[in-house]
ZAVEXMI-112890 format. One record per residue: z, x, y negated of N, C-alpha, C in turn. Coordinates in Angstrom, 3 decimals, m for minus. Layout:
% ZAVEXMI-112890
<rofi n_zz="Z" n_xx="X" n_yy="Y" ca_zz="Z" ca_xx="X" ca_yy="Y" c_zz="Z" c_xx="X" c_yy="Y"/>
...
//
This chain:
% ZAVEXMI-112890
<rofi n_zz="16.691" n_xx="m15.047" n_yy="7.553" ca_zz="16.734" ca_xx="m13.710" ca_yy="6.991" c_zz="16.470" c_xx="m13.795" c_yy="5.493"/>
<rofi n_zz="17.301" n_xx="m13.149" n_yy="4.704" ca_zz="17.104" ca_xx="m13.228" ca_yy="3.252" c_zz="16.044" c_xx="m12.242" c_yy="2.751"/>
<rofi n_zz="15.162" n_xx="m12.751" n_yy="1.937" ca_zz="14.129" ca_xx="m11.957" ca_yy="1.287" c_zz="14.109" c_xx="m12.301" c_yy="m0.194"/>
<rofi n_zz="13.596" n_xx="m11.403" n_yy="m1.000" ca_zz="13.284" ca_xx="m11.710" ca_yy="m2.391" c_zz="11.882" c_xx="m11.181" c_yy="m2.659"/>
<rofi n_zz="11.288" n_xx="m11.669" n_yy="m3.730" ca_zz="9.904" ca_xx="m11.311" ca_yy="m4.045" c_zz="9.883" c_xx="m10.278" c_yy="m5.165"/>
<rofi n_zz="9.121" n_xx="m9.220" n_yy="m4.939" ca_zz="8.910" ca_xx="m8.179" ca_yy="m5.944" c_zz="7.407" c_xx="m7.912" c_yy="m5.994"/>
<rofi n_zz="6.782" n_xx="m8.169" n_yy="m7.129" ca_zz="5.330" ca_xx="m7.951" ca_yy="m7.299" c_zz="4.521" c_xx="m8.521" c_yy="m6.127"/>
<rofi n_zz="4.818" n_xx="m9.767" n_yy="m5.795" ca_zz="4.111" ca_xx="m10.493" ca_yy="m4.728" c_zz="4.340" c_xx="m9.920" c_yy="m3.328"/>
<rofi n_zz="5.396" n_xx="m9.145" n_yy="m3.146" ca_zz="5.759" ca_xx="m8.604" ca_yy="m1.833" c_zz="7.144" c_xx="m9.101" c_yy="m1.457"/>
<rofi n_zz="7.335" n_xx="m9.353" n_yy="m0.163" ca_zz="8.649" ca_xx="m9.770" ca_yy="0.327" c_zz="9.468" c_xx="m8.531" c_yy="0.688"/>
<rofi n_zz="10.669" n_xx="m8.473" n_yy="0.103" ca_zz="11.592" ca_xx="m7.381" ca_yy="0.417" c_zz="12.837" c_xx="m7.977" c_yy="1.067"/>
<rofi n_zz="13.222" n_xx="m7.391" n_yy="2.160" ca_zz="14.356" ca_xx="m7.865" ca_yy="2.955" c_zz="15.656" c_xx="m7.285" c_yy="2.416"/>
<rofi n_zz="16.721" n_xx="m8.088" n_yy="2.464" ca_zz="18.040" ca_xx="m7.566" ca_yy="2.109" c_zz="19.116" c_xx="m8.143" c_yy="3.014"/>
<rofi n_zz="20.233" n_xx="m7.429" n_yy="3.071" ca_zz="21.416" ca_xx="m7.833" ca_yy="3.834" c_zz="22.567" c_xx="m7.950" c_yy="2.856"/>
<rofi n_zz="23.455" n_xx="m8.897" n_yy="3.099" ca_zz="24.639" ca_xx="m9.009" ca_yy="2.252" c_zz="25.823" c_xx="m9.451" c_yy="3.089"/>
<rofi n_zz="26.993" n_xx="m9.084" n_yy="2.591" ca_zz="28.218" ca_xx="m9.392" ca_yy="3.305" c_zz="29.367" c_xx="m9.413" c_yy="2.311"/>
<rofi n_zz="30.356" n_xx="m10.252" n_yy="2.570" ca_zz="31.579" ca_xx="m10.272" ca_yy="1.788" c_zz="31.488" c_xx="m11.093" c_yy="0.512"/>
<rofi n_zz="32.585" n_xx="m11.056" n_yy="m0.230" ca_zz="32.728" ca_xx="m11.789" ca_yy="m1.485" c_zz="33.381" c_xx="m10.893" c_yy="m2.521"/>
<rofi n_zz="33.284" n_xx="m11.313" n_yy="m3.763" ca_zz="33.911" ca_xx="m10.555" ca_yy="m4.844" c_zz="32.883" c_xx="m9.861" c_yy="m5.701"/>
<rofi n_zz="33.316" n_xx="m8.779" n_yy="m6.312" ca_zz="32.440" ca_xx="m8.002" ca_yy="m7.190" c_zz="31.291" c_xx="m7.398" c_yy="m6.391"/>
<rofi n_zz="30.100" n_xx="m7.391" n_yy="m6.990" ca_zz="28.918" ca_xx="m6.884" ca_yy="m6.299" c_zz="28.954" c_xx="m5.363" c_yy="m6.164"/>
<rofi n_zz="28.616" n_xx="m4.893" n_yy="m4.975" ca_zz="28.451" ca_xx="m3.472" ca_yy="m4.692" c_zz="27.096" c_xx="m3.317" c_yy="m4.021"/>
<rofi n_zz="26.175" n_xx="m2.638" n_yy="m4.689" ca_zz="24.837" ca_xx="m2.401" ca_yy="m4.159" c_zz="24.816" c_xx="m1.032" c_yy="m3.490"/>
<rofi n_zz="24.452" n_xx="m1.001" n_yy="m2.216" ca_zz="24.374" ca_xx="0.248" ca_yy="m1.458" c_zz="22.912" c_xx="0.477" c_yy="m1.100"/>
<rofi n_zz="22.359" n_xx="1.582" n_yy="m1.546" ca_zz="20.939" ca_xx="1.878" ca_yy="m1.333" c_zz="20.749" c_xx="2.830" c_yy="m0.161"/>
<rofi n_zz="19.784" n_xx="2.540" n_yy="0.703" ca_zz="19.490" ca_xx="3.469" ca_yy="1.786" c_zz="18.824" c_xx="4.728" c_yy="1.238"/>
<rofi n_zz="19.065" n_xx="5.831" n_yy="1.883" ca_zz="18.492" ca_xx="7.089" ca_yy="1.435" c_zz="17.073" c_xx="7.292" c_yy="1.908"/>
<rofi n_zz="16.309" n_xx="7.995" n_yy="1.096" ca_zz="14.941" ca_xx="8.376" ca_yy="1.399" c_zz="14.162" c_xx="7.187" c_yy="1.938"/>
<rofi n_zz="13.643" n_xx="7.219" n_yy="3.142" ca_zz="12.866" ca_xx="6.099" ca_yy="3.672" c_zz="13.633" c_xx="5.339" c_yy="4.749"/>
<rofi n_zz="14.947" n_xx="5.447" n_yy="4.765" ca_zz="15.773" ca_xx="4.716" ca_yy="5.727" c_zz="15.788" c_xx="3.234" c_yy="5.359"/>
<rofi n_zz="16.252" n_xx="2.405" n_yy="6.267" ca_zz="16.345" ca_xx="0.974" ca_yy="5.997" c_zz="17.818" c_xx="0.564" c_yy="5.872"/>
<rofi n_zz="18.011" n_xx="m0.667" n_yy="5.458" ca_zz="19.370" ca_xx="m1.186" ca_yy="5.318" c_zz="20.091" c_xx="m1.270" c_yy="6.656"/>
<rofi n_zz="19.349" n_xx="m1.273" n_yy="7.758" ca_zz="19.971" ca_xx="m1.308" ca_yy="9.084" c_zz="20.883" c_xx="m0.096" c_yy="9.290"/>
<rofi n_zz="20.556" n_xx="1.023" n_yy="8.671" ca_zz="21.361" ca_xx="2.239" ca_yy="8.787" c_zz="22.711" c_xx="2.110" c_yy="8.083"/>
<rofi n_zz="22.862" n_xx="1.071" n_yy="7.265" ca_zz="24.071" ca_xx="0.914" ca_yy="6.464" c_zz="24.969" c_xx="m0.220" c_yy="6.961"/>
<rofi n_zz="24.727" n_xx="m0.712" n_yy="8.167" ca_zz="25.489" ca_xx="m1.852" ca_yy="8.665" c_zz="26.993" c_xx="m1.590" c_yy="8.667"/>
<rofi n_zz="27.432" n_xx="m0.412" n_yy="9.067" ca_zz="28.879" ca_xx="m0.134" ca_yy="9.087" c_zz="29.451" c_xx="m0.093" c_yy="7.671"/>
<rofi n_zz="28.691" n_xx="0.395" n_yy="6.693" ca_zz="29.146" ca_xx="0.394" ca_yy="5.311" c_zz="29.248" c_xx="m1.034" c_yy="4.779"/>
<rofi n_zz="28.273" n_xx="m1.885" n_yy="5.147" ca_zz="28.333" ca_xx="m3.285" ca_yy="4.727" c_zz="29.580" c_xx="m3.961" c_yy="5.290"/>
<rofi n_zz="29.882" n_xx="m3.698" n_yy="6.544" ca_zz="31.069" ca_xx="m4.289" ca_yy="7.163" c_zz="32.349" c_xx="m3.768" c_yy="6.513"/>
<rofi n_zz="32.420" n_xx="m2.465" n_yy="6.285" ca_zz="33.629" ca_xx="m1.867" ca_yy="5.711" c_zz="33.873" c_xx="m2.365" c_yy="4.285"/>
<rofi n_zz="32.885" n_xx="m2.193" n_yy="3.413" ca_zz="33.066" ca_xx="m2.575" ca_yy="2.017" c_zz="33.035" c_xx="m4.089" c_yy="1.820"/>
<rofi n_zz="32.439" n_xx="m4.816" n_yy="2.776" ca_zz="32.396" ca_xx="m6.268" ca_yy="2.698" c_zz="33.761" c_xx="m6.914" c_yy="2.808"/>
<rofi n_zz="34.773" n_xx="m6.160" n_yy="3.192" ca_zz="36.140" ca_xx="m6.692" ca_yy="3.233" c_zz="36.686" c_xx="m6.947" c_yy="1.835"/>
<rofi n_zz="36.153" n_xx="m6.238" n_yy="0.839" ca_zz="36.688" ca_xx="m6.337" ca_yy="m0.525" c_zz="35.633" c_xx="m6.645" c_yy="m1.583"/>
<rofi n_zz="34.361" n_xx="m6.535" n_yy="m1.229" ca_zz="33.278" ca_xx="m6.697" ca_yy="m2.207" c_zz="32.172" c_xx="m7.584" c_yy="m1.638"/>
<rofi n_zz="31.320" n_xx="m8.047" n_yy="m2.513" ca_zz="30.054" ca_xx="m8.674" ca_yy="m2.120" c_zz="29.063" c_xx="m7.523" c_yy="m2.025"/>
<rofi n_zz="28.810" n_xx="m7.063" n_yy="m0.826" ca_zz="28.014" ca_xx="m5.866" ca_yy="m0.600" c_zz="26.580" c_xx="m6.262" c_yy="m0.246"/>
<rofi n_zz="25.625" n_xx="m5.593" n_yy="m0.883" ca_zz="24.214" ca_xx="m5.878" ca_yy="m0.654" c_zz="23.466" c_xx="m4.563" c_yy="m0.466"/>
<rofi n_zz="22.542" n_xx="m4.560" n_yy="0.478" ca_zz="21.631" ca_xx="m3.442" ca_yy="0.668" c_zz="20.263" c_xx="m4.029" c_yy="0.982"/>
<rofi n_zz="19.215" n_xx="m3.295" n_yy="0.688" ca_zz="17.881" ca_xx="m3.823" ca_yy="0.955" c_zz="16.962" c_xx="m2.737" c_yy="1.494"/>
<rofi n_zz="15.830" n_xx="m3.199" n_yy="1.991" ca_zz="14.796" ca_xx="m2.291" ca_yy="2.489" c_zz="13.760" c_xx="m2.124" c_yy="1.380"/>
<rofi n_zz="13.620" n_xx="m0.908" n_yy="0.877" ca_zz="12.588" ca_xx="m0.646" ca_yy="m0.122" c_zz="11.226" c_xx="m1.051" c_yy="0.441"/>
<rofi n_zz="10.292" n_xx="m1.360" n_yy="m0.443" ca_zz="8.951" ca_xx="m1.713" ca_yy="0.003" c_zz="8.402" c_xx="m0.591" c_yy="0.887"/>
<rofi n_zz="7.826" n_xx="m0.997" n_yy="2.013" ca_zz="7.271" ca_xx="m0.022" ca_yy="2.950" c_zz="8.258" c_xx="0.439" c_yy="4.001"/>
<rofi n_zz="9.517" n_xx="m0.039" n_yy="3.945" ca_zz="10.516" ca_xx="0.374" ca_yy="4.928" c_zz="11.139" c_xx="m0.846" c_yy="5.585"/>
<rofi n_zz="11.758" n_xx="m0.639" n_yy="6.731" ca_zz="12.507" ca_xx="m1.696" ca_yy="7.407" c_zz="11.714" c_xx="m2.973" c_yy="7.591"/>
<rofi n_zz="12.322" n_xx="m4.089" n_yy="7.199" ca_zz="11.703" ca_xx="m5.408" ca_yy="7.362" c_zz="10.933" c_xx="m5.856" c_yy="6.120"/>
<rofi n_zz="10.847" n_xx="m5.005" n_yy="5.120" ca_zz="10.081" ca_xx="m5.344" ca_yy="3.920" c_zz="8.598" c_xx="m5.162" c_yy="4.166"/>
<rofi n_zz="7.791" n_xx="m5.773" n_yy="3.284" ca_zz="6.338" ca_xx="m5.673" ca_yy="3.422" c_zz="5.875" c_xx="m4.219" c_yy="3.417"/>
<rofi n_zz="4.808" n_xx="m3.970" n_yy="4.139" ca_zz="4.178" ca_xx="m2.651" ca_yy="4.204" c_zz="3.352" c_xx="m2.406" c_yy="2.956"/>
<rofi n_zz="2.992" n_xx="m1.159" n_yy="2.751" ca_zz="2.135" ca_xx="m0.757" ca_yy="1.637" c_zz="0.884" c_xx="m0.110" c_yy="2.207"/>
<rofi n_zz="m0.222" n_xx="m0.227" n_yy="1.486" ca_zz="m1.462" ca_xx="0.396" ca_yy="1.967" c_zz="m1.416" c_xx="1.910" c_yy="1.804"/>
<rofi n_zz="m0.688" n_xx="2.391" n_yy="0.790" ca_zz="m0.501" ca_xx="3.835" ca_yy="0.593" c_zz="0.845" c_xx="4.063" c_yy="m0.073"/>
<rofi n_zz="1.372" n_xx="5.248" n_yy="0.125" ca_zz="2.680" ca_xx="5.614" ca_yy="m0.422" c_zz="2.484" c_xx="6.120" c_yy="m1.850"/>
<rofi n_zz="3.038" n_xx="5.432" n_yy="m2.864" ca_zz="2.804" ca_xx="5.841" ca_yy="m4.255" c_zz="3.606" c_xx="7.093" c_yy="m4.632"/>
<rofi n_zz="3.071" n_xx="7.857" n_yy="m5.563" ca_zz="3.767" ca_xx="9.063" ca_yy="m6.031" c_zz="5.064" c_xx="8.727" c_yy="m6.750"/>
<rofi n_zz="5.109" n_xx="7.558" n_yy="m7.390" ca_zz="6.321" ca_xx="7.159" ca_yy="m8.120" c_zz="7.185" c_xx="6.208" c_yy="m7.283"/>
<rofi n_zz="7.240" n_xx="6.457" n_yy="m5.976" ca_zz="7.957" ca_xx="5.580" ca_yy="m5.061" c_zz="9.408" c_xx="5.376" c_yy="m5.485"/>
<rofi n_zz="10.086" n_xx="6.414" n_yy="m5.939" ca_zz="11.493" ca_xx="6.277" ca_yy="m6.337" c_zz="11.643" c_xx="5.448" c_yy="m7.607"/>
<rofi n_zz="10.722" n_xx="5.575" n_yy="m8.536" ca_zz="10.778" ca_xx="4.739" ca_yy="m9.736" c_zz="10.555" c_xx="3.280" c_yy="m9.354"/>
<rofi n_zz="9.602" n_xx="3.050" n_yy="m8.468" ca_zz="9.371" ca_xx="1.691" ca_yy="m7.988" c_zz="10.602" c_xx="1.168" c_yy="m7.243"/>
<rofi n_zz="11.274" n_xx="2.053" n_yy="m6.528" ca_zz="12.503" ca_xx="1.663" ca_yy="m5.830" c_zz="13.582" c_xx="1.204" c_yy="m6.798"/>
<rofi n_zz="13.702" n_xx="1.908" n_yy="m7.933" ca_zz="14.665" ca_xx="1.493" ca_yy="m8.956" c_zz="14.286" c_xx="0.123" c_yy="m9.514"/>
<rofi n_zz="13.001" n_xx="m0.104" n_yy="m9.725" ca_zz="12.536" ca_xx="m1.406" ca_yy="m10.199" c_zz="12.813" c_xx="m2.489" c_yy="m9.158"/>
<rofi n_zz="12.661" n_xx="m2.153" n_yy="m7.895" ca_zz="12.944" ca_xx="m3.112" ca_yy="m6.826" c_zz="14.434" c_xx="m3.456" c_yy="m6.787"/>
<rofi n_zz="15.289" n_xx="m2.452" n_yy="m6.976" ca_zz="16.737" ca_xx="m2.705" ca_yy="m7.003" c_zz="17.091" c_xx="m3.626" c_yy="m8.170"/>
<rofi n_zz="16.488" n_xx="m3.393" n_yy="m9.334" ca_zz="16.738" ca_xx="m4.258" ca_yy="m10.493" c_zz="16.261" c_xx="m5.683" c_yy="m10.212"/>
<rofi n_zz="15.124" n_xx="m5.823" n_yy="m9.534" ca_zz="14.617" ca_xx="m7.149" ca_yy="m9.176" c_zz="15.568" c_xx="m7.856" c_yy="m8.206"/>
<rofi n_zz="16.178" n_xx="m7.115" n_yy="m7.293" ca_zz="17.150" ca_xx="m7.703" ca_yy="m6.380" c_zz="18.362" c_xx="m8.206" c_yy="m7.160"/>
<rofi n_zz="18.843" n_xx="m7.401" n_yy="m8.108" ca_zz="19.980" ca_xx="m7.835" ca_yy="m8.912" c_zz="19.643" c_xx="m9.103" c_yy="m9.683"/>
<rofi n_zz="18.429" n_xx="m9.194" n_yy="m10.223" ca_zz="17.986" ca_xx="m10.416" ca_yy="m10.901" c_zz="17.972" c_xx="m11.588" c_yy="m9.929"/>
<rofi n_zz="17.464" n_xx="m11.352" n_yy="m8.732" ca_zz="17.402" ca_xx="m12.397" ca_yy="m7.708" c_zz="18.800" c_xx="m12.911" c_yy="m7.372"/>
<rofi n_zz="19.760" n_xx="m12.001" n_yy="m7.311" ca_zz="21.129" ca_xx="m12.381" ca_yy="m6.974" c_zz="21.864" c_xx="m13.029" c_yy="m8.147"/>
<rofi n_zz="21.250" n_xx="m12.956" n_yy="m9.327" ca_zz="21.852" ca_xx="m13.588" ca_yy="m10.501" c_zz="22.962" c_xx="m12.786" c_yy="m11.130"/>
<rofi n_zz="22.826" n_xx="m11.474" n_yy="m11.109" ca_zz="23.845" ca_xx="m10.617" ca_yy="m11.717" c_zz="23.454" c_xx="m10.254" c_yy="m13.135"/>
<rofi n_zz="24.414" n_xx="m9.727" n_yy="m13.868" ca_zz="24.150" ca_xx="m9.240" ca_yy="m15.220" c_zz="23.969" c_xx="m7.736" c_yy="m15.245"/>
<rofi n_zz="23.956" n_xx="m7.106" n_yy="m14.062" ca_zz="23.883" ca_xx="m5.650" ca_yy="m13.969" c_zz="22.489" c_xx="m5.141" c_yy="m14.214"/>
//
């Protein structure tokens, strides 16, 4: 199972396909498991990646839910792009 590290926490991600990167983010507190059909569909033409934000899905749990959870989520997405070696 693929994971990357964000602030000493393991975050899980799924990827499929080849080509230009397409990052698909789960909504609200959903996990990447909810996006499996999108990964399969877009994976025919793109390198599609989705991940579980911290505290969701297979990613590490949090002791409390932060008020800036969405800002942290954006930082986590940027960390995933760095992990994948993109220039985005």
